[in-house]
MDTraj code that builds the backbone (N, CA, C; nanometers):
import mdtraj as md
import numpy as np

residues = "UNK UNK UNK UNK UNK UNK UNK UNK UNK UNK UNK UNK UNK UNK UNK UNK UNK UNK UNK UNK UNK UNK UNK UNK UNK UNK UNK UNK UNK UNK UNK UNK UNK UNK UNK UNK UNK UNK UNK UNK UNK UNK UNK UNK UNK UNK UNK UNK UNK UNK UNK UNK UNK UNK UNK UNK UNK UNK UNK UNK UNK UNK UNK UNK UNK UNK UNK UNK UNK UNK UNK UNK UNK UNK UNK UNK UNK UNK UNK UNK UNK UNK UNK UNK UNK UNK UNK UNK UNK UNK UNK UNK UNK UNK UNK UNK UNK UNK UNK UNK UNK UNK UNK UNK UNK UNK UNK UNK UNK UNK UNK UNK UNK UNK UNK UNK UNK UNK UNK UNK UNK UNK UNK UNK UNK UNK UNK UNK UNK UNK UNK UNK UNK UNK UNK UNK UNK UNK UNK UNK UNK UNK UNK UNK UNK UNK UNK UNK UNK UNK UNK UNK UNK UNK UNK UNK UNK UNK UNK UNK UNK UNK UNK UNK UNK UNK UNK UNK UNK UNK UNK UNK UNK UNK UNK UNK UNK UNK UNK UNK UNK UNK UNK UNK UNK UNK UNK UNK UNK UNK UNK UNK UNK UNK UNK UNK UNK UNK UNK UNK UNK".split()
xyz = np.array([
    [-1.3859, -0.2234, 0.9870],
    [-1.2546, -0.1631, 0.9718],
    [-1.2166, -0.0944, 1.1014],
    [-1.0897, -0.0895, 1.1342],
    [-1.0449, -0.0319, 1.2586],
    [-1.0634, 0.1184, 1.2579],
    [-1.0587, 0.1791, 1.3778],
    [-1.0757, 0.3222, 1.3907],
    [-0.9747, 0.3994, 1.3093],
    [-0.8512, 0.3455, 1.2964],
    [-0.7452, 0.4164, 1.2260],
    [-0.7738, 0.4297, 1.0778],
    [-0.8673, 0.3496, 1.0242],
    [-0.8959, 0.3562, 0.8817],
    [-1.0359, 0.4095, 0.8539],
    [-1.1120, 0.4404, 0.9595],
    [-1.2459, 0.4894, 0.9404],
    [-1.2418, 0.6280, 0.8775],
    [-1.3226, 0.6468, 0.7720],
    [-1.3282, 0.7754, 0.7040],
    [-1.4665, 0.7908, 0.6453],
    [-1.5009, 0.9117, 0.5974],
    [-1.6321, 0.9304, 0.5347],
    [-1.6538, 0.8379, 0.4146],
    [-1.5458, 0.7863, 0.3575],
    [-1.5561, 0.7014, 0.2392],
    [-1.5501, 0.5520, 0.2713],
    [-1.5587, 0.5163, 0.3986],
    [-1.5475, 0.3756, 0.4369],
    [-1.6515, 0.2889, 0.3661],
    [-1.7767, 0.3340, 0.3633],
    [-1.8824, 0.2560, 0.2977],
    [-1.8547, 0.2403, 0.1481],
    [-1.8004, 0.3444, 0.0872],
    [-1.7671, 0.3390, -0.0548],
    [-1.6572, 0.2363, -0.0801],
    [-1.5529, 0.2365, 0.0026],
    [-1.4435, 0.1418, -0.0159],
    [-1.4897, -0.0009, 0.0107],
    [-1.5735, -0.0187, 0.1123],
    [-1.6268, -0.1521, 0.1393],
    [-1.7034, -0.2049, 0.0173],
    [-1.7856, -0.1182, -0.0407],
    [-1.8644, -0.1573, -0.1574],
    [-1.7746, -0.1858, -0.2771],
    [-1.6795, -0.0987, -0.2992],
    [-1.5897, -0.1123, -0.4135],
    [-1.5142, -0.2443, -0.4107],
    [-1.4494, -0.2749, -0.2987],
    [-1.3680, -0.3961, -0.2928],
    [-1.4534, -0.5224, -0.2876],
    [-1.5715, -0.5128, -0.2305],
    [-1.6636, -0.6278, -0.2310],
    [-1.6999, -0.6646, -0.3754],
    [-1.7307, -0.5632, -0.4560],
    [-1.7676, -0.5889, -0.5950],
    [-1.6490, -0.6365, -0.6777],
    [-1.5303, -0.5803, -0.6517],
    [-1.4114, -0.6269, -0.7232],
    [-1.3867, -0.7745, -0.6920],
    [-1.4011, -0.8121, -0.5647],
    [-1.3808, -0.9516, -0.5261],
    [-1.4808, -1.0435, -0.5950],
    [-1.6028, -0.9953, -0.6120],
    [-1.7093, -1.0794, -0.6680],
    [-1.7055, -1.0879, -0.8210],
    [-1.6736, -0.9757, -0.8868],
    [-1.6866, -0.9742, -1.0326],
    [-1.5643, -0.9256, -1.1078],
    [-1.4623, -0.8812, -1.0366],
    [-1.3412, -0.8349, -1.1025],
    [-1.3486, -0.6890, -1.1436],
    [-1.2326, -0.6344, -1.1789],
    [-1.2223, -0.4935, -1.2151],
    [-1.2904, -0.4638, -1.3486],
    [-1.2688, -0.5474, -1.4475],
    [-1.3184, -0.5184, -1.5818],
    [-1.4708, -0.5099, -1.5868],
    [-1.5392, -0.5917, -1.5122],
    [-1.6854, -0.5937, -1.5143],
    [-1.7476, -0.4921, -1.4202],
    [-1.6662, -0.4296, -1.3389],
    [-1.7167, -0.3345, -1.2399],
    [-1.7730, -0.2100, -1.3075],
    [-1.8901, -0.1650, -1.2611],
    [-1.9493, -0.0420, -1.3132],
    [-1.9691, 0.0580, -1.1990],
    [-1.9688, 0.1849, -1.2343],
    [-1.9894, 0.2889, -1.1341],
    [-2.1308, 0.2836, -1.0784],
    [-2.2270, 0.2457, -1.1612],
    [-2.3638, 0.2301, -1.1117],
    [-2.3709, 0.1243, -1.0024],
    [-2.2995, 0.0141, -1.0227],
    [-2.2998, -0.0937, -0.9235],
    [-2.2330, -0.0488, -0.7942],
    [-2.1243, 0.0250, -0.8056],
    [-2.0548, 0.0741, -0.6862],
    [-2.1453, 0.1681, -0.6071],
    [-2.2094, 0.2605, -0.6757],
    [-2.2975, 0.3554, -0.6082],
    [-2.4118, 0.2825, -0.5378],
    [-2.4735, 0.1874, -0.6060],
    [-2.5845, 0.1135, -0.5463],
    [-2.5393, 0.0345, -0.4236],
    [-2.4241, -0.0318, -0.4343],
    [-2.3726, -0.1113, -0.3217],
    [-2.3370, -0.0219, -0.2032],
    [-2.2860, 0.0974, -0.2315],
    [-2.2467, 0.1899, -0.1252],
    [-2.3647, 0.2671, -0.0677],
    [-2.4802, 0.2580, -0.1333],
    [-2.5985, 0.3278, -0.0846],
    [-2.5973, 0.4766, -0.1124],
    [-2.5335, 0.5165, -0.2214],
    [-2.5294, 0.6575, -0.2589],
    [-2.5765, 0.6706, -0.4034],
    [-2.6077, 0.7938, -0.4421],
    [-2.6502, 0.8166, -0.5795],
    [-2.5289, 0.8259, -0.6707],
    [-2.5529, 0.8107, -0.7995],
    [-2.4452, 0.8244, -0.8964],
    [-2.3884, 0.9656, -0.8927],
    [-2.4730, 1.0635, -0.8673],
    [-2.4271, 1.2021, -0.8572],
    [-2.3334, 1.2197, -0.7376],
    [-2.3662, 1.1550, -0.6257],
    [-2.2797, 1.1632, -0.5083],
    [-2.1458, 1.0963, -0.5340],
    [-2.1493, 0.9858, -0.6072],
    [-2.0244, 0.9180, -0.6405],
    [-1.9393, 1.0059, -0.7311],
    [-2.0027, 1.0757, -0.8230],
    [-1.9294, 1.1651, -0.9131],
    [-1.8599, 1.2768, -0.8371],
    [-1.9159, 1.3196, -0.7264],
    [-1.8525, 1.4229, -0.6444],
    [-1.7226, 1.3726, -0.5833],
    [-1.7122, 1.2405, -0.5660],
    [-1.5948, 1.1825, -0.5020],
    [-1.4866, 1.1428, -0.6019],
    [-1.5273, 1.0893, -0.7169],
    [-1.4302, 1.0416, -0.8164],
    [-1.4709, 1.0854, -0.9565],
    [-1.3748, 1.1216, -1.0408],
    [-1.4064, 1.1628, -1.1773],
    [-1.4307, 1.0461, -1.2727],
    [-1.3778, 0.9280, -1.2392],
    [-1.3924, 0.8108, -1.3254],
    [-1.3600, 0.6865, -1.2438],
    [-1.3873, 0.5692, -1.2998],
    [-1.3684, 0.4432, -1.2273],
    [-1.2244, 0.4248, -1.1817],
    [-1.1310, 0.4642, -1.2676],
    [-0.9905, 0.4455, -1.2340],
    [-0.9438, 0.5240, -1.1137],
    [-1.0221, 0.6246, -1.0739],
    [-0.9845, 0.7049, -0.9580],
    [-1.0171, 0.6351, -0.8260],
    [-1.1010, 0.5330, -0.8302],
    [-1.1400, 0.4651, -0.7061],
    [-1.0226, 0.3987, -0.6351],
    [-0.9406, 0.3156, -0.7027],
    [-0.8266, 0.2568, -0.6310],
    [-0.7259, 0.3616, -0.5848],
    [-0.7149, 0.4717, -0.6579],
    [-0.6215, 0.5775, -0.6165],
    [-0.6736, 0.6496, -0.4924],
    [-0.8045, 0.6753, -0.4889],
    [-0.8648, 0.7371, -0.3709],
    [-0.8471, 0.6460, -0.2499],
    [-0.8648, 0.5169, -0.2705],
    [-0.8454, 0.4216, -0.1616],
    [-0.7009, 0.4219, -0.1139],
    [-0.6066, 0.4219, -0.2081],
    [-0.4648, 0.4207, -0.1707],
    [-0.4293, 0.5428, -0.0867],
    [-0.4840, 0.6576, -0.1212],
    [-0.4560, 0.7784, -0.0428],
    [-0.5144, 0.7675, 0.0969],
    [-0.6310, 0.7029, 0.1092],
    [-0.6899, 0.6850, 0.2421],
    [-0.6056, 0.5894, 0.3258],
    [-0.5450, 0.4897, 0.2599],
    [-0.4557, 0.3973, 0.3305],
    [-0.3306, 0.4718, 0.3765],
    [-0.2760, 0.5560, 0.2896],
    [-0.1611, 0.6380, 0.3286],
    [-0.1921, 0.7156, 0.4557],
    [-0.3082, 0.7803, 0.4572],
    [-0.3456, 0.8625, 0.5717],
    [-0.3614, 0.7791, 0.6974],
    [-0.4199, 0.6599, 0.6828],
    [-0.4379, 0.5729, 0.7990],
    [-0.3035, 0.5311, 0.8572],
    [-0.2091, 0.4965, 0.7705],
    [-0.0764, 0.4565, 0.8175],
    [-0.0048, 0.5746, 0.8820],
    [-0.0129, 0.6904, 0.8203],
    [0.0535, 0.8084, 0.8754],
    [-0.0049, 0.8465, 1.0115],
    [-0.1367, 0.8325, 1.0268],
    [-0.1979, 0.8632, 1.1569],
    [-0.1534, 0.7643, 1.2629],
    [-0.1267, 0.6396, 1.2224],
    [-0.0879, 0.5373, 1.3193],
    [0.0602, 0.5240, 1.3429],
    [0.1407, 0.6084, 1.2756],
    [0.2857, 0.6008, 1.2893],
    [0.3341, 0.6972, 1.3963],
    [0.4168, 0.6520, 1.4919],
    [0.4694, 0.7420, 1.5952],
    [0.5454, 0.8599, 1.5335],
    [0.5337, 0.9751, 1.5959],
    [0.6008, 1.0940, 1.5441],
    [0.7484, 1.0974, 1.5813],
    [0.7889, 1.0138, 1.6750],
    [0.9296, 1.0078, 1.7132],
    [0.9922, 0.8813, 1.6562],
    [1.1187, 0.8903, 1.6187],
    [1.1892, 0.7788, 1.5570],
    [1.2369, 0.6795, 1.6620],
    [1.2089, 0.5526, 1.6403],
    [1.2593, 0.4459, 1.7271],
    [1.3104, 0.3325, 1.6400],
    [1.4178, 0.2670, 1.6852],
    [1.4744, 0.1572, 1.6091],
    [1.5508, 0.2057, 1.4875],
    [1.6011, 0.1119, 1.4092],
    [1.6754, 0.1465, 1.2887],
    [1.5787, 0.1857, 1.1775],
    [1.6322, 0.2461, 1.0720],
    [1.5497, 0.2835, 0.9575],
    [1.4820, 0.1597, 0.8983],
    [1.5553, 0.0509, 0.8906],
    [1.4988, -0.0729, 0.8358],
    [1.3855, -0.1237, 0.9229],
    [1.4033, -0.1211, 1.0539],
    [1.2985, -0.1646, 1.1458],
    [1.1736, -0.0781, 1.1318],
    [1.1940, 0.0523, 1.1219],
    [1.0805, 0.1431, 1.1092],
    [1.0055, 0.1179, 0.9786],
    [1.0792, 0.0942, 0.8713],
    [1.0165, 0.0690, 0.7430],
    [0.9387, -0.0626, 0.7452],
    [0.9959, -0.1631, 0.8073],
    [0.9269, -0.2911, 0.8217],
    [0.7938, -0.2702, 0.8944],
    [0.7966, -0.1954, 1.0053],
    [0.6752, -0.1713, 1.0839],
    [0.5710, -0.0938, 1.0042],
    [0.6164, 0.0055, 0.9291],
    [0.5239, 0.0874, 0.8494],
    [0.4542, 0.0027, 0.7439],
    [0.5297, -0.0813, 0.6738],
    [0.4705, -0.1625, 0.5681],
    [0.3782, -0.2709, 0.6236],
    [0.4104, -0.3256, 0.7393],
    [0.3200, -0.4229, 0.7997],
    [0.1934, -0.3543, 0.8502],
    [0.2071, -0.2309, 0.8953],
    [0.0878, -0.1560, 0.9334],
    [-0.0008, -0.1322, 0.8115],
    [0.0627, -0.1084, 0.6971],
    [-0.0132, -0.0908, 0.5728],
    [-0.0890, -0.2197, 0.5369],
    [-0.0234, -0.3335, 0.5545],
    [-0.0899, -0.4614, 0.5306],
    [-0.2101, -0.4767, 0.6231],
    [-0.1953, -0.4382, 0.7487],
    [-0.3061, -0.4473, 0.8440],
    [-0.4256, -0.3644, 0.7973],
    [-0.3977, -0.2458, 0.7422],
    [-0.5050, -0.1597, 0.6933],
    [-0.5747, -0.2229, 0.5727],
    [-0.4988, -0.2923, 0.4892],
    [-0.5549, -0.3553, 0.3694],
    [-0.6336, -0.4829, 0.3991],
    [-0.6058, -0.5453, 0.5115],
    [-0.6586, -0.6795, 0.5409],
    [-0.8105, -0.6927, 0.5234],
    [-0.8912, -0.5944, 0.5650],
    [-1.0367, -0.6118, 0.5485],
    [-1.0813, -0.6249, 0.4032],
    [-0.9983, -0.5785, 0.3099],
    [-1.0344, -0.5826, 0.1677],
    [-0.9476, -0.6819, 0.0907],
    [-0.8953, -0.7802, 0.1593],
    [-0.7977, -0.8719, 0.1018],
    [-0.8456, -0.9398, -0.0265],
    [-0.9685, -0.9906, -0.0268],
    [-1.0171, -1.0653, -0.1430],
    [-1.0210, -0.9784, -0.2684],
    [-1.0707, -0.8570, -0.2541],
    [-1.0781, -0.7674, -0.3688],
    [-0.9423, -0.7239, -0.4170],
    [-0.8536, -0.6934, -0.3254],
    [-0.7190, -0.6498, -0.3605],
    [-0.6420, -0.7612, -0.4314],
    [-0.6565, -0.8828, -0.3836],
    [-0.5866, -0.9952, -0.4457],
    [-0.6403, -1.0196, -0.5871],
    [-0.7714, -1.0104, -0.6038],
    [-0.8269, -1.0315, -0.7381],
    [-0.7788, -0.9228, -0.8339],
    [-0.7773, -0.7963, -0.7869],
    [-0.7290, -0.6900, -0.8742],
    [-0.5809, -0.7081, -0.9047],
    [-0.5041, -0.7510, -0.8071],
    [-0.3621, -0.7750, -0.8292],
    [-0.3376, -0.8793, -0.9365],
    [-0.4184, -0.9837, -0.9358],
    [-0.4040, -1.0882, -1.0373],
    [-0.4423, -1.0361, -1.1752],
    [-0.5480, -0.9540, -1.1808],
    [-0.5884, -0.8965, -1.3087],
    [-0.4814, -0.8026, -1.3628],
    [-0.4150, -0.7333, -1.2723],
    [-0.3141, -0.6362, -1.3114],
    [-0.1970, -0.7018, -1.3855],
    [-0.1699, -0.8269, -1.3540],
    [-0.0581, -0.8970, -1.4170],
    [-0.0828, -0.9248, -1.5647],
    [-0.2094, -0.9238, -1.6052],
    [-0.2420, -0.9483, -1.7457],
    [-0.3072, -0.8265, -1.8115],
    [-0.3087, -0.7154, -1.7400],
    [-0.3719, -0.5930, -1.7916],
    [-0.2740, -0.4773, -1.7758],
    [-0.1892, -0.4537, -1.8762],
    [-0.0887, -0.3468, -1.8668],
    [-0.1491, -0.2093, -1.8429],
    [-0.2669, -0.1832, -1.8995],
    [-0.3293, -0.0522, -1.8815],
    [-0.3681, -0.0295, -1.7353],
    [-0.4176, -0.1333, -1.6716],
    [-0.4524, -0.1230, -1.5302],
    [-0.3271, -0.0987, -1.4467],
    [-0.2199, -0.1707, -1.4782],
    [-0.0941, -0.1527, -1.4062],
    [-0.0407, -0.0107, -1.4237],
    [-0.0479, 0.0408, -1.5454],
    [-0.0009, 0.1767, -1.5720],
    [-0.0863, 0.2801, -1.4988],
    [-0.2131, 0.2511, -1.4857],
    [-0.3041, 0.3438, -1.4200],
    [-0.2697, 0.3631, -1.2728],
    [-0.2338, 0.2542, -1.2053],
    [-0.2085, 0.2628, -1.0611],
    [-0.0627, 0.2922, -1.0276],
    [0.0266, 0.2838, -1.1262],
    [0.1698, 0.3009, -1.0989],
    [0.2038, 0.4357, -1.0347],
    [0.1504, 0.5486, -1.0833],
    [0.1853, 0.6764, -1.0203],
    [0.1423, 0.6839, -0.8740],
    [0.0232, 0.6298, -0.8432],
    [-0.0226, 0.6324, -0.7048],
    [0.0619, 0.5399, -0.6178],
    [0.1067, 0.4275, -0.6739],
    [0.1946, 0.3377, -0.5982],
    [0.3221, 0.4097, -0.5580],
    [0.3837, 0.4811, -0.6524],
    [0.5068, 0.5541, -0.6226],
    [0.4817, 0.6616, -0.5182],
    [0.3705, 0.7328, -0.5304],
    [0.3388, 0.8373, -0.4325],
    [0.3184, 0.7775, -0.2936],
    [0.2475, 0.6655, -0.2872],
    [0.2235, 0.6008, -0.1581],
    [0.3534, 0.5525, -0.0949],
    [0.4425, 0.4939, -0.1753],
    [0.5682, 0.4453, -0.1205],
    [0.6572, 0.5600, -0.0725],
    [0.6478, 0.6742, -0.1383],
    [0.7223, 0.7910, -0.0901],
    [0.6729, 0.8312, 0.0487],
    [0.5417, 0.8281, 0.0684],
    [0.4876, 0.8608, 0.2004],
    [0.5261, 0.7559, 0.3036],
    [0.5346, 0.6306, 0.2636],
    [0.5743, 0.5273, 0.3587],
    [0.7195, 0.5467, 0.4027],
    [0.8050, 0.5865, 0.3103],
    [0.9435, 0.6174, 0.3466],
    [0.9486, 0.7347, 0.4434],
    [0.8689, 0.8365, 0.4161],
    [0.8652, 0.9520, 0.5068],
    [0.8138, 0.9104, 0.6442],
    [0.7137, 0.8223, 0.6466],
    [0.6613, 0.7737, 0.7746],
    [0.7683, 0.7013, 0.8542],
    [0.8600, 0.6342, 0.7820],
    [0.9700, 0.5630, 0.8468],
    [1.0894, 0.6538, 0.8734],
    [1.0726, 0.7833, 0.8499],
    [1.1780, 0.8837, 0.8712],
    [1.2986, 0.8587, 0.7809],
    [1.2708, 0.8204, 0.6558],
    [1.3747, 0.7988, 0.5553],
    [1.3596, 0.9055, 0.4484],
    [1.4657, 0.9771, 0.4207],
    [1.4628, 1.0896, 0.3282],
    [1.4261, 1.0454, 0.1860],
    [1.3398, 1.1225, 0.1203],
    [1.2987, 1.0912, -0.0169],
    [1.3386, 1.2007, -0.1154],
    [1.4272, 1.2887, -0.0746],
    [1.4641, 1.4001, -0.1616],
    [1.5734, 1.3602, -0.2604],
    [1.5760, 1.4306, -0.3738],
    [1.6824, 1.4134, -0.4715],
    [1.6813, 1.2786, -0.5419],
    [1.7923, 1.2517, -0.6101],
    [1.8054, 1.1274, -0.6857],
    [1.8049, 1.0068, -0.5925],
    [1.8736, 1.0209, -0.4789],
    [1.8765, 0.9098, -0.3832],
    [1.7360, 0.8760, -0.3353],
    [1.6570, 0.9798, -0.3076],
    [1.5204, 0.9573, -0.2649],
    [1.4373, 0.8886, -0.3714],
    [1.4573, 0.9291, -0.4974],
    [1.3848, 0.8662, -0.6077],
    [1.4199, 0.7182, -0.6191],
    [1.5476, 0.6855, -0.5972],
    [1.5894, 0.5453, -0.6008],
    [1.5266, 0.4671, -0.4859],
    [1.5164, 0.5315, -0.3707],
    [1.4532, 0.4645, -0.2575],
    [1.3070, 0.4342, -0.2866],
    [1.2372, 0.5311, -0.3453],
    [1.0968, 0.5105, -0.3796],
    [1.0826, 0.3962, -0.4792],
    [1.1661, 0.3973, -0.5812],
    [1.1608, 0.2916, -0.6824],
    [1.1881, 0.1553, -0.6192],
    [1.2876, 0.1494, -0.5328],
    [1.3193, 0.0238, -0.4665],
    [1.2077, -0.0233, -0.3764],
    [1.1449, 0.0712, -0.3068],
    [1.0384, 0.0321, -0.2148],
    [0.9154, -0.0168, -0.2912],
    [0.8906, 0.0370, -0.4089],
    [0.7813, -0.0145, -0.4925],
    [0.8010, -0.1638, -0.5195],
    [0.9241, -0.2017, -0.5532],
    [0.9539, -0.3423, -0.5784],
    [0.9371, -0.4257, -0.4512],
    [0.9818, -0.3720, -0.3385],
    [0.9658, -0.4418, -0.2105],
    [0.8182, -0.4617, -0.1790],
    [0.7382, -0.3590, -0.2023],
    [0.5959, -0.3665, -0.1700],
    [0.5242, -0.4685, -0.2585],
    [0.5577, -0.4713, -0.3858],
    [0.4954, -0.5679, -0.4765],
    [0.5292, -0.7105, -0.4331],
    [0.6548, -0.7331, -0.3947],
    [0.6950, -0.8657, -0.3465],
    [0.6211, -0.9001, -0.2175],
    [0.5999, -0.8015, -0.1323],
    [0.5281, -0.8242, -0.0072],
    [0.3824, -0.8610, -0.0336],
    [0.3214, -0.7931, -0.1303],
    [0.1829, -0.8255, -0.1652],
    [0.1716, -0.9668, -0.2212],
    [0.2722, -1.0110, -0.2960],
    [0.2707, -1.1479, -0.3483],
    [0.2749, -1.2483, -0.2319],
    [0.3563, -1.2173, -0.1302],
    [0.3619, -1.3054, -0.0125],
    [0.2290, -1.3024, 0.0626],
    [0.1705, -1.1856, 0.0743],
    [0.0411, -1.1683, 0.1425],
    [-0.0682, -1.2475, 0.0713],
    [-0.0613, -1.2504, -0.0601],
    [-0.1588, -1.3230, -0.1406],
    [-0.1602, -1.4719, -0.1057],
    [-0.0439, -1.5258, -0.0682],
    [-0.0325, -1.6683, -0.0364],
    [-0.0478, -1.6967, 0.1131],
    [-0.0673, -1.5934, 0.1923],
    [-0.0663, -1.6067, 0.3384],
    [-0.2074, -1.6319, 0.3914],
    [-0.2301, -1.7498, 0.4428],
    [-0.3599, -1.7854, 0.4993],
    [-0.3586, -1.7811, 0.6518],
    [-0.2449, -1.7470, 0.7108],
    [-0.2331, -1.7465, 0.8560],
    [-0.2813, -1.6170, 0.9187],
    [-0.3418, -1.6274, 1.0355],
    [-0.3922, -1.5092, 1.1050],
    [-0.2794, -1.4195, 1.1538],
    [-0.1622, -1.4781, 1.1782],
    [-0.0515, -1.3993, 1.2312],
    [0.0317, -1.3319, 1.1218],
    [-0.0046, -1.3567, 0.9943],
    [0.0651, -1.2962, 0.8801],
    [0.2152, -1.3283, 0.8803],
    [0.2504, -1.4429, 0.9337],
    [0.3907, -1.4813, 0.9396],
    [0.4553, -1.4935, 0.8030],
    [0.3829, -1.5485, 0.7062],
    [0.4371, -1.5640, 0.5713],
    [0.4599, -1.4272, 0.5070],
    [0.3684, -1.3347, 0.5327],
    [0.3824, -1.1989, 0.4788],
    [0.5042, -1.1288, 0.5390],
    [0.5206, -1.1416, 0.6690],
    [0.6354, -1.0782, 0.7345],
    [0.7664, -1.1352, 0.6837],
    [0.7684, -1.2675, 0.6630],
    [0.8896, -1.3306, 0.6096],
    [0.9172, -1.2809, 0.4683],
    [0.8114, -1.2662, 0.3889],
    [0.8279, -1.2162, 0.2531],
    [0.8789, -1.0739, 0.2505],
    [0.8269, -0.9892, 0.3396],
    [0.8737, -0.8513, 0.3492],
    [1.0198, -0.8470, 0.3917],
    [1.0542, -0.9268, 0.4901],
    [1.1923, -0.9295, 0.5384],
    [1.2876, -0.9715, 0.4261],
    [1.2494, -1.0733, 0.3519],
    [1.3315, -1.1214, 0.2411],
    [1.3436, -1.0156, 0.1314],
    [1.2338, -0.9456, 0.1032],
    [1.2353, -0.8423, -0.0003],
    [1.3259, -0.7259, 0.0398],
    [1.3238, -0.6892, 0.1667],
    [1.4121, -0.5827, 0.2146],
    [1.5584, -0.6257, 0.2052],
    [1.5859, -0.7508, 0.2408],
    [1.7230, -0.8026, 0.2283],
    [1.7700, -0.7957, 0.0832],
    [1.6826, -0.8383, -0.0065],
    [1.7187, -0.8411, -0.1480],
    [1.7422, -0.6994, -0.2015],
    [1.6593, -0.6058, -0.1582],
    [1.6729, -0.4671, -0.2036],
    [1.8046, -0.4066, -0.1570],
    [1.8454, -0.4405, -0.0355],
    [1.9720, -0.3896, 0.0157],
    [2.0905, -0.4506, -0.0579],
    [2.0779, -0.5762, -0.0928],
    [2.1877, -0.6463, -0.1586],
    [2.2066, -0.6008, -0.3036],
    [2.0964, -0.5715, -0.3730],
    [2.1051, -0.5313, -0.5136],
    [2.1367, -0.3820, -0.5209],
    [2.2647, -0.3522, -0.5045],
    [2.3110, -0.2145, -0.5173],
    [2.2671, -0.1219, -0.4066],
    [2.2131, -0.1770, -0.2950],
    [2.1607, -0.0956, -0.1866],
    [2.0687, 0.0132, -0.2417],
    [1.9757, -0.0290, -0.3237],
    [1.8841, 0.0629, -0.3893],
    [1.8110, 0.1521, -0.2895],
    [1.7710, 0.0942, -0.1776],
    [1.6975, 0.1733, -0.0789],
    [1.7879, 0.2592, 0.0088],
    [1.9175, 0.2294, 0.0108],
    [2.0122, 0.3032, 0.0952],
    [1.9569, 0.3181, 0.2379],
    [1.9216, 0.2050, 0.2966],
    [1.8619, 0.2080, 0.4299],
    [1.9636, 0.2263, 0.5413],
    [2.0914, 0.2100, 0.5123],
    [2.1932, 0.2286, 0.6151],
    [2.2214, 0.3770, 0.6282],
    [2.1602, 0.4385, 0.7257],
    [2.1743, 0.5818, 0.7491],
    [2.2805, 0.6075, 0.8541],
    [2.3106, 0.7341, 0.8758],
    [2.4090, 0.7694, 0.9776],
    [2.3668, 0.7181, 1.1146],
    [2.2373, 0.7267, 1.1458],
    [2.1895, 0.6832, 1.2772],
    [2.2076, 0.5324, 1.2932],
    [2.1852, 0.4572, 1.1840],
    [2.2026, 0.3122, 1.1909],
    [2.3490, 0.2752, 1.2104],
    [2.4351, 0.3460, 1.1386],
    [2.5790, 0.3204, 1.1526],
    [2.6239, 0.3464, 1.2955],
    [2.5755, 0.4542, 1.3522],
    [2.6106, 0.4882, 1.4900],
    [2.5590, 0.3838, 1.5875],
    [2.4342, 0.3367, 1.5613],
    [2.3754, 0.2373, 1.6499],
    [2.4504, 0.1055, 1.6454],
    [2.5095, 0.0758, 1.5308],
    [2.5812, -0.0515, 1.5146],
    [2.7240, -0.0450, 1.5671],
    [2.7717, 0.0743, 1.5968],
    [2.9084, 0.0897, 1.6452],
    [2.9160, 0.0614, 1.7937],
    [3.0046, -0.0280, 1.8382],
    [3.0154, -0.0622, 1.9808],
    [3.0510, 0.0609, 2.0628],
])
top = md.Topology()
chain = top.add_chain()
for i, resn in enumerate(residues, 1):
    res = top.add_residue(resn, chain, resSeq=i)
    for name in ("N", "CA", "C"):
        top.add_atom(name, md.element.get_by_symbol(name[0]), res)
traj = md.Trajectory(xyz[None], top)
């Protein structure tokens, strides 16, 4: 994993996603995760209260990696910044692609699993909007978060089908999802004052 994603829990995440890729979420046990990560069950308990907390802990670590790698100054349009942030998120996920894709497929037939990760998905997308310097406050912000969740899910579906090293199919899928989100009631409201000014001759 790259330096931007290295954390004290790197070995745990490597073990977790390796096992998910091999045996799926339903068959995964905490004993197996601890053994694969080279830690005791007691040490694992210090990190997570239950199995369902593992993907949420991972998602928060991904948020942090993206935020650390995002420039503190705004460049380009809001849409451009958001595109870059989400592709950076894909880059962080890439080492665990097999496990993430298998869990994603299981989630489509497991409503409880989907419900479990939904709050963390919304929280992560709110941070991604903030990383792109897009306001998340109030009702408008809530709509942006909701819209970005849909964009991210569509992007993951494209990533699932992407076998290319350059992630061209994923980028095209993200671009299309952003276009669709803007067209359907401008849910994300990505056209900000700065973008309007930039587009004015």
